[in-house]
DOVOMI-883096 format. One record per residue (C-alpha): residue in one letter; chain; x, y, z. Coordinates in steps of 0.25 Angstrom, whole numbers, plus 5000, padded with zeros to 4 digits. Layout:
N
[rec A A [X Y Z]] ...
This chain:
327
[rec M A [5253 5056 5053]] [rec S A [5260 5058 5040]] [rec G A [5251 5050 5032]] [rec G A [5239 5057 5035]] [rec Y A [5227 5047 5036]] [rec L A [5233 5036 5028]] [rec P A [5237 5024 5036]] [rec Y A [5253 5023 5038]] [rec H A [5251 5008 5030]] [rec L A [5246 5015 5018]] [rec R A [5257 5025 5016]] [rec P A [5264 5018 5005]] [rec N A [5274 5028 5003]] [rec K A [5278 5029 5017]] [rec A A [5278 5012 5017]] [rec I A [5288 5014 5005]] [rec E A [5297 5022 5011]] [rec R A [5298 5015 5023]] [rec A A [5300 5002 5015]] [rec V A [5312 5009 5009]] [rec F A [5316 5012 5022]] [rec I A [5316 4997 5025]] [rec E A [5324 4994 5014]] [rec F A [5333 5005 5017]] [rec L A [5335 4996 5032]] [rec S A [5336 4983 5023]] [rec K A [5349 4990 5019]] [rec A A [5354 4995 5031]] [rec N A [5352 4981 5037]] [rec R A [5364 4976 5028]] [rec L A [5373 4986 5037]] [rec F A [5367 4987 5052]] [rec P A [5356 4976 5055]] [rec I A [5342 4983 5056]] [rec I A [5337 4973 5067]] [rec E A [5347 4977 5076]] [rec S A [5342 4992 5075]] [rec Q A [5331 5000 5084]] [rec Y A [5321 5006 5076]] [rec I A [5314 5019 5080]] [rec G A [5302 5024 5074]] [rec L A [5288 5033 5075]] [rec G A [5281 5021 5071]] [rec G A [5266 5027 5072]] [rec I A [5254 5017 5074]] [rec H A [5258 5006 5063]] [rec L A [5273 5005 5068]] [rec E A [5273 4998 5053]] [rec D A [5289 5002 5050]] [rec F A [5293 4995 5063]] [rec R A [5286 4983 5058]] [rec I A [5292 4983 5045]] [rec L A [5307 4985 5053]] [rec H A [5302 4973 5061]] [rec S A [5298 4964 5051]] [rec T A [5311 4968 5041]] [rec F A [5320 4968 5050]] [rec G A [5317 4962 5062]] [rec M A [5319 4975 5071]] [rec T A [5313 4974 5086]] [rec D A [5320 4986 5091]] [rec M A [5310 4997 5087]] [rec L A [5304 5010 5094]] [rec S A [5292 5017 5089]] [rec I A [5292 5032 5094]] [rec E A [5276 5037 5095]] [rec E A [5272 5051 5102]] [rec N A [5258 5049 5102]] [rec A A [5253 5040 5113]] [rec D A [5241 5035 5104]] [rec I A [5248 5030 5093]] [rec H A [5257 5024 5102]] [rec H A [5247 5016 5108]] [rec R A [5243 5012 5094]] [rec Q A [5257 5008 5092]] [rec E A [5258 4999 5104]] [rec F A [5246 4991 5097]] [rec N A [5250 4992 5083]] [rec K A [5265 4987 5086]] [rec P A [5266 4975 5076]] [rec I A [5278 4970 5083]] [rec A A [5282 4970 5098]] [rec C A [5295 4976 5097]] [rec I A [5292 4989 5093]] [rec D A [5293 4999 5105]] [rec C A [5283 5009 5105]] [rec K A [5288 5022 5111]] [rec N A [5277 5033 5115]] [rec K A [5286 5045 5115]] [rec S A [5289 5056 5104]] [rec S A [5300 5055 5096]] [rec D A [5307 5067 5101]] [rec S A [5308 5061 5115]] [rec F A [5312 5049 5110]] [rec I A [5323 5053 5102]] [rec A A [5328 5061 5114]] [rec E A [5329 5048 5123]] [rec F A [5333 5039 5111]] [rec E A [5345 5031 5114]] [rec R A [5352 5023 5103]] [rec R A [5354 5008 5107]] [rec A A [5355 5002 5093]] [rec R A [5356 5005 5079]] [rec T A [5344 5013 5076]] [rec I A [5334 5015 5065]] [rec A A [5324 5026 5067]] [rec W A [5312 5032 5060]] [rec L A [5308 5046 5063]] [rec D A [5295 5047 5055]] [rec Y A [5288 5060 5057]] [rec T A [5275 5064 5052]] [rec S A [5273 5079 5057]] [rec P A [5279 5089 5048]] [rec R A [5277 5101 5061]] [rec Q A [5287 5093 5069]] [rec I A [5299 5093 5059]] [rec G A [5307 5101 5066]] [rec S A [5308 5091 5079]] [rec Q A [5306 5079 5070]] [rec L A [5320 5082 5064]] [rec R A [5326 5086 5079]] [rec E A [5321 5073 5082]] [rec Y A [5327 5067 5071]] [rec M A [5342 5073 5074]] [rec A A [5341 5068 5088]] [rec L A [5339 5054 5083]] [rec L A [5350 5055 5074]] [rec E A [5359 5060 5084]] [rec K A [5358 5047 5091]] [rec M A [5359 5039 5080]] [rec E A [5371 5030 5076]] [rec N A [5378 5024 5065]] [rec G A [5370 5014 5057]] [rec D A [5357 5021 5063]] [rec I A [5344 5024 5052]] [rec L A [5335 5036 5054]] [rec K A [5323 5040 5046]] [rec I A [5315 5052 5047]] [rec T A [5301 5054 5040]] [rec L A [5296 5068 5039]] [rec N A [5284 5076 5034]] [rec A A [5289 5083 5020]] [rec N A [5275 5090 5018]] [rec A A [5279 5105 5014]] [rec K A [5264 5109 5018]] [rec S A [5266 5105 5030]] [rec L A [5274 5117 5032]] [rec Y A [5264 5126 5026]] [rec D A [5251 5121 5016]] [rec P A [5244 5132 5007]] [rec S A [5234 5125 5004]] [rec S A [5229 5123 5017]] [rec L A [5227 5138 5018]] [rec D A [5219 5147 5010]] [rec K A [5230 5159 5009]] [rec K A [5238 5157 4995]] [rec L A [5252 5157 4996]] [rec S A [5262 5156 4986]] [rec E A [5271 5144 4984]] [rec D A [5284 5152 4990]] [rec E A [5277 5158 5001]] [rec V A [5271 5145 5005]] [rec N A [5285 5139 5004]] [rec K A [5290 5151 5012]] [rec L A [5280 5146 5024]] [rec R A [5283 5133 5024]] [rec L A [5299 5136 5024]] [rec E A [5295 5144 5037]] [rec K A [5287 5133 5043]] [rec F A [5298 5123 5041]] [rec R A [5310 5133 5046]] [rec A A [5300 5134 5059]] [rec R A [5298 5119 5060]] [rec L A [5313 5115 5059]] [rec A A [5319 5128 5066]] [rec E A [5335 5126 5068]] [rec L A [5333 5114 5060]] [rec S A [5328 5119 5047]] [rec P A [5337 5115 5035]] [rec E A [5345 5126 5027]] [rec P A [5345 5130 5016]] [rec I A [5329 5129 5013]] [rec K A [5321 5139 5005]] [rec A A [5306 5140 5004]] [rec E A [5305 5133 4990]] [rec M A [5310 5121 4996]] [rec M A [5297 5119 5006]] [rec N A [5287 5114 4994]] [rec T A [5281 5099 4993]] [rec K A [5295 5095 4984]] [rec K A [5304 5101 4992]] [rec Y A [5301 5100 5006]] [rec P A [5305 5086 5008]] [rec G A [5320 5090 5003]] [rec V A [5320 5102 5014]] [rec L A [5317 5090 5025]] [rec V A [5328 5083 5020]] [rec R A [5338 5095 5020]] [rec A A [5332 5095 5035]] [rec L A [5335 5081 5038]] [rec Q A [5349 5082 5032]] [rec Q A [5354 5094 5040]] [rec V A [5349 5090 5053]] [rec T A [5355 5077 5050]] [rec D A [5369 5084 5047]] [rec R A [5366 5091 5062]] [rec V A [5368 5079 5068]] [rec F A [5379 5073 5063]] [rec N A [5387 5085 5063]] [rec G A [5401 5083 5065]] [rec S A [5396 5068 5066]] [rec N A [5403 5055 5059]] [rec L A [5389 5050 5057]] [rec L A [5378 5054 5047]] [rec L A [5364 5051 5043]] [rec H A [5365 5045 5028]] [rec P A [5351 5047 5021]] [rec V A [5347 5035 5015]] [rec T A [5333 5037 5010]] [rec S A [5323 5049 5009]] [rec F A [5309 5047 5004]] [rec M A [5297 5058 5002]] [rec Y A [5282 5051 5002]] [rec A A [5269 5054 5005]] [rec D A [5257 5045 5007]] [rec S A [5247 5056 5010]] [rec E A [5249 5073 5010]] [rec N A [5260 5073 5018]] [rec R A [5275 5071 5010]] [rec M A [5285 5063 5020]] [rec L A [5300 5063 5019]] [rec T A [5308 5053 5026]] [rec L A [5323 5051 5025]] [rec T A [5331 5039 5032]] [rec G A [5347 5039 5034]] [rec V A [5357 5029 5042]] [rec V A [5367 5036 5051]] [rec L A [5381 5033 5046]] [rec R A [5396 5036 5048]] [rec R A [5399 5046 5038]] [rec E A [5409 5036 5032]] [rec E A [5401 5024 5032]] [rec V A [5390 5031 5023]] [rec H A [5396 5023 5011]] [rec V A [5397 5011 5017]] [rec Y A [5382 5011 5023]] [rec E A [5378 5013 5008]] [rec E A [5385 5002 5003]] [rec T A [5383 4991 5012]] [rec C A [5367 4995 5013]] [rec Q A [5368 4995 4998]] [rec L A [5361 5009 4998]] [rec S A [5369 5016 4985]] [rec K A [5360 5009 4975]] [rec W A [5347 5008 4984]] [rec E A [5335 5016 4976]] [rec F A [5331 5024 4988]] [rec Y A [5345 5027 4993]] [rec N A [5346 5043 4994]] [rec P A [5358 5046 5003]] [rec N A [5357 5061 5001]] [rec W A [5350 5073 5008]] [rec V A [5341 5075 4997]] [rec L A [5326 5075 4992]] [rec P A [5320 5061 4996]] [rec Q A [5314 5051 4987]] [rec I A [5299 5052 4985]] [rec I A [5290 5040 4987]] [rec N A [5276 5043 4980]] [rec I A [5269 5031 4975]] [rec P A [5258 5031 4966]] [rec D A [5244 5024 4970]] [rec L A [5245 5011 4962]] [rec T A [5235 4999 4962]] [rec L A [5239 4986 4965]] [rec K A [5238 4981 4951]] [rec E A [5247 4993 4946]] [rec R A [5259 4990 4957]] [rec M A [5258 4975 4953]] [rec A A [5261 4978 4938]] [rec I A [5272 4990 4941]] [rec D A [5279 4979 4951]] [rec S A [5279 4969 4940]] [rec L A [5288 4978 4932]] [rec L A [5297 4980 4944]] [rec P A [5309 4979 4946]] [rec S A [5313 4986 4933]] [rec Q A [5326 4991 4927]] [rec D A [5319 4996 4915]] [rec D A [5312 5009 4917]] [rec E A [5307 5011 4903]] [rec H A [5300 4998 4903]] [rec L A [5295 5000 4916]] [rec T A [5289 5014 4911]] [rec G A [5283 5009 4899]] [rec K A [5276 4996 4908]] [rec L A [5271 5008 4918]] [rec R A [5265 5016 4907]] [rec Q A [5257 5005 4902]] [rec W A [5249 5006 4916]] [rec F A [5250 5020 4920]] [rec S A [5251 5035 4913]] [rec E A [5264 5042 4911]] [rec G A [5262 5052 4921]] [rec E A [5260 5040 4931]] [rec I A [5273 5033 4929]] [rec P A [5282 5042 4936]] [rec L A [5273 5039 4949]] [rec I A [5273 5024 4944]] [rec K A [5288 5023 4945]] [rec E A [5288 5029 4959]] [rec Y A [5282 5016 4963]] [rec V A [5291 5009 4956]] [rec R A [5302 5014 4964]] [rec F A [5296 5011 4977]] [rec Y A [5288 4998 4973]] [rec R A [5297 4988 4981]] [rec H A [5292 4997 4994]] [rec F A [5277 5000 4990]] [rec P A [5269 4994 5001]] [rec H A [5258 4983 4998]] [rec Y A [5245 4986 5003]] [rec S A [5234 4975 5004]] [rec K A [5221 4970 5012]] [rec I A [5223 4959 5019]] [rec V A [5215 4949 5030]] [rec I A [5221 4949 5044]] 
């Protein structure tokens, strides 16, 4: 579980990323009606993304995959709506048997860093079955320490030695899918997410080599709600000549979160704010005058805190609201 002991519904950075995904689907809805699509996901015990997709778009063709029998049992109890089909099946066996029968939106929400090789193979296998207009999202563990964590051992190693060990472990896990070129110096906390993006790009190119289709990246983010850092990338399968039409119809070009290239992901890192602080900041937004906004923020926060507050400003529309309620 990528969130450690932090409850799924109390992971604000993940919640923000999910809200941005829903915003993208709202844009994609202009071209392909989301309500007519099938949604496939790894819903966990909360099935939160299923609930949101149903309430936002009215989707009823939804399928959750879960290998663990105990979690699947809890899913059947926790289903927020009746139209979710919860399958007790491993993701690889499901994908092997999957036959597309409608426009598909799929989210492969992986958490285990040890299974990166098999996760990429499943991603490729599902992508091979997708057609024009389908949307595929993948989440991977982007914590470089999951390859080798020097702090967990008594042995003192240099940074270069640590990175070389991480590269060896990474290549072993990915085998023939290991991206090239890649160097040991790229296996640190800051650069490792970029290595995963490169791996995704190269395996995607393998799938569509010689095809008129491609996977066009739309968003990519990195976030952490615990010690683990997660990378998520969303793309849409399109005919090569129709990418520009899709951009224009869905009005992506001016969307602040649009990231159409296989480059470093945008970072979601929201500071811990009190309700009063959030309300004060929200009362200034949206703002076209950055100098005026910064001046106001300096009245409440120190100079060193301003960059983090600006991160909140970027995502304030998508920040979840938590409150105590009486049921």
